C-alpha positions in Angstrom: 74.9 55.2 25.4 74.8 59.0 24.7 74.9 62.3 26.6 72.7 65.2 25.3 72.6 68.7 27.1 70.2 71.4 26.4 71.2 74.8 26.8 68.6 77.2 24.7 67.9 80.1 27.1 70.7 82.5 25.9 70.8 81.4 22.3 72.6 78.5 21.1 76.5 78.2 20.7 78.5 81.5 20.8 81.0 80.3 17.7 81.0 83.9 16.6 84.9 83.8 15.5 84.2 81.4 13.0 81.2 83.1 11.6 83.0 86.4 11.5 85.1 84.9 8.8 81.9 84.8 6.6 79.2 87.1 7.8 78.8 90.3 9.9 76.9 88.7 12.6 75.7 85.1 12.8 72.0 84.4 11.9 69.5 84.8 14.7 68.4 81.3 16.3 64.7 80.2 16.7 65.2 79.3 20.2 61.6 77.2 20.4 62.4 75.8 17.2 65.7 74.7 18.5 64.2 72.9 21.5 61.7 71.1 19.3 64.6 69.9 17.0 66.7 68.9 20.1 63.7 66.9 21.3 63.7 65.1 17.9 67.3 64.5 17.8 67.0 62.8 21.2 64.1 60.7 20.0 66.3 59.5 17.0 69.0 58.5 19.2 66.6 56.4 21.3 65.2 54.8 17.9 68.7 53.9 17.0 68.9 51.9 20.2 71.0 54.1 22.3 70.3 54.8 25.9 70.5 58.8 26.4 71.5 60.7 29.7 70.1 63.8 29.2 71.9 66.5 31.1 70.3 69.7 32.7 71.1 73.2 31.1 74.4 74.9 32.1 73.5 78.4 32.2 77.1 79.5 32.5 78.0 77.8 29.2 75.8 78.7 26.0 77.9 76.4 23.8 77.5 73.4 26.2 74.7 72.0 24.0 77.4 71.1 21.7 78.2 67.9 24.1 80.7 66.4 21.8 83.6 68.7 22.4 84.6 68.9 26.0 85.4 65.2 26.3 86.8 62.8 23.8 86.0 59.0 24.5 88.9 57.0 22.8 90.4 53.5 23.5 88.2 52.7 26.3 89.2 56.1 28.3 87.5 59.4 28.6 89.9 62.5 27.8 89.5 66.2 28.8 92.0 69.0 27.7 91.9 72.7 28.8 89.7 74.2 25.8 91.2 76.6 23.7 88.1 78.7 23.8 87.8 80.5 26.9 83.9 80.6 26.8 84.0 76.6 26.8 86.1 76.3 30.2 84.2 74.5 32.7 82.1 72.5 30.4 83.8 69.2 30.9 83.0 68.7 34.8 79.4 67.4 34.6 80.2 65.2 31.7 83.4 63.6 33.6 81.4 63.1 36.8 79.1 60.8 35.0 81.7 59.1 32.8 83.9 58.5 35.9 81.4 55.5 36.9 82.1 53.8 33.4 85.4 54.6 32.1 88.9 55.9 33.4 89.4 59.7 33.3 92.4 61.2 31.9 93.1 64.9 31.7 95.5 66.0 29.2 98.0 68.6 30.3 98.9 72.1 28.8 99.7 72.9 26.3 97.2 70.4 24.9 94.1 71.8 23.5 91.3 69.3 22.1 87.9 69.4 21.0 86.0 66.4 20.3 84.7 67.5 17.0 88.4 67.3 15.7 88.8 63.8 16.6 88.2 61.1 13.7 88.4 57.4 15.1 88.6 55.1 12.2 89.2 51.5 13.5 92.9 51.2 14.5 93.6 54.8 13.4 93.0 58.2 15.0 93.3 61.6 13.5 93.0 65.1 15.2 92.2 68.2 13.2 94.8 71.0 13.6 92.2 73.9 14.2 91.8 76.7 16.3 90.7 74.3 19.1 92.9 71.6 18.8 96.6 71.2 18.4 99.6 68.8 17.9 100.4 68.6 21.7 97.0 66.9 22.0 97.9 64.5 19.4 101.2 63.5 21.3 99.6 63.1 24.5 96.7 61.1 23.0 99.0 58.8 21.1 101.1 58.1 24.1 98.2 57.1 26.3 96.3 55.1 23.8 99.3 53.4 22.5 99.0 53.7 18.7 99.6 56.8 16.4 97.5 60.0 16.2 98.0 61.8 13.1 97.5 65.7 12.9 95.3 67.0 10.1 95.7 70.6 8.9 92.2 71.9 8.0 91.3 73.7 5.0 89.6 77.1 5.3 85.9 77.2 6.3 85.9 74.1 8.5 85.5 74.7 12.4 86.4 71.2 13.3 87.7 68.3 11.3 84.3 66.3 11.8 82.5 69.1 10.3 83.9 68.1 6.9 84.1 64.0 7.3 82.6 61.0 8.9 84.1 57.7 9.1 81.3 54.9 7.9 83.3 51.8 8.4 84.8 49.4 6.1 87.7 51.9 5.4 84.8 54.4 3.9 85.0 58.2 4.5 82.3 60.4 3.8 84.1 63.5 3.2 84.0 67.2 1.4 86.2 67.3 -1.6 88.7 70.1 0.0 89.5 67.9 2.9 90.0 64.4 1.2 93.6 65.0 0.0 94.5 65.5 3.7 92.8 62.1 4.7 94.7 59.5 2.5 94.3 55.6 2.8 90.5 55.7 2.7 87.6 55.0 0.2 86.5 58.4 -0.1 82.8 59.2 -0.5 82.5 62.6 -1.6 79.4 64.7 -0.4 77.9 66.6 -3.3 79.4 70.4 -3.3 76.1 71.8 -2.8 75.5 69.4 0.4 78.8 69.9 2.2 76.8 70.3 5.5 76.0 66.5 5.4 79.5 65.5 5.6 79.0 65.4 9.5 76.7 62.3 10.0 76.3 60.0 13.2 76.7 56.5 12.3 75.2 53.8 15.0 75.8 50.4 13.5 73.7 50.2 10.3 71.7 53.1 11.2 73.0 56.7 10.4 71.6 60.1 11.5 71.7 62.8 8.7 71.1 66.4 8.9 67.4 67.0 7.2 67.6 68.8 3.9 70.4 66.8 2.2 68.5 64.4 -0.1 71.6 63.4 -2.4 73.9 62.6 0.5 70.9 60.6 2.1 70.7 58.6 -1.1 74.3 58.1 -1.1 74.3 56.5 2.4 71.4 54.4 1.7 73.3 52.9 -1.3 76.0 52.3 1.1 73.7 50.2 2.9 72.6 52.3 5.9 69.1 52.9 7.2 69.0 56.9 7.2 67.1 58.8 9.9 67.1 62.5 8.6 66.9 64.9 11.6 66.1 68.7 11.5 68.9 70.7 13.0 68.7 74.0 11.3 69.1 76.1 14.2 72.0 74.3 15.4 73.6 74.5 12.0 73.4 78.2 12.4 76.0 78.0 14.9 78.1 75.3 13.0 76.6 72.4 14.7 76.2 68.9 13.2 74.4 65.7 14.0 77.4 64.5 16.0 77.9 67.9 18.0 74.9 67.4 20.0 75.7 64.1 21.6 78.7 62.3 23.3 78.7 58.5 22.5 80.5 56.1 24.7 
């Protein structure tokens, strides 16, 4: 099952701090095209066999379309932490209200900060990207509650979240950008081509995988790995550092 949420009325994702490192201003978003892309994304989730719960827009939180971040589902529980990014505080409530009917809900205590985009789950292992959004206190509290180690991973420059640069494919295989691979040992690394670094974030659903459209080399790599590839256009969300996992919360 997956949550999605539209919020396209005031622009998409005010992730300006990250863009300020690279651009004077983030590129403009075509809101109507973004709406079309979001609808195609939801259709792709359904085609992969997921039941989708579509939440209404949250007019107070323009980043709320990135549903993955406010709550982390791990070890059969839903975890929420006080967001490090002030503009995102308050997004979790609607998600937790629905999740509470399905899973135990746990709120991490300060000073823990955590975004779902920083959490990589690989079979019996879990990792948290040590970014501007997530910290070691969150690693410690997650480890205590799920009863297994949670390793913090320092991020190289240019990555907003850990999952911006990698995806666990199963069978100990990690799709990953080259400069992040050294921080994640113990996996079989499947490197994205340098010119397709934006395709390191994909959404695996069994033997199917959602891949951002426009990355043919990575799509071919995933097909050779045995996946049925579903390309989805997300260009307007990529303008705000969004990937295919960012737009839903799978549980």
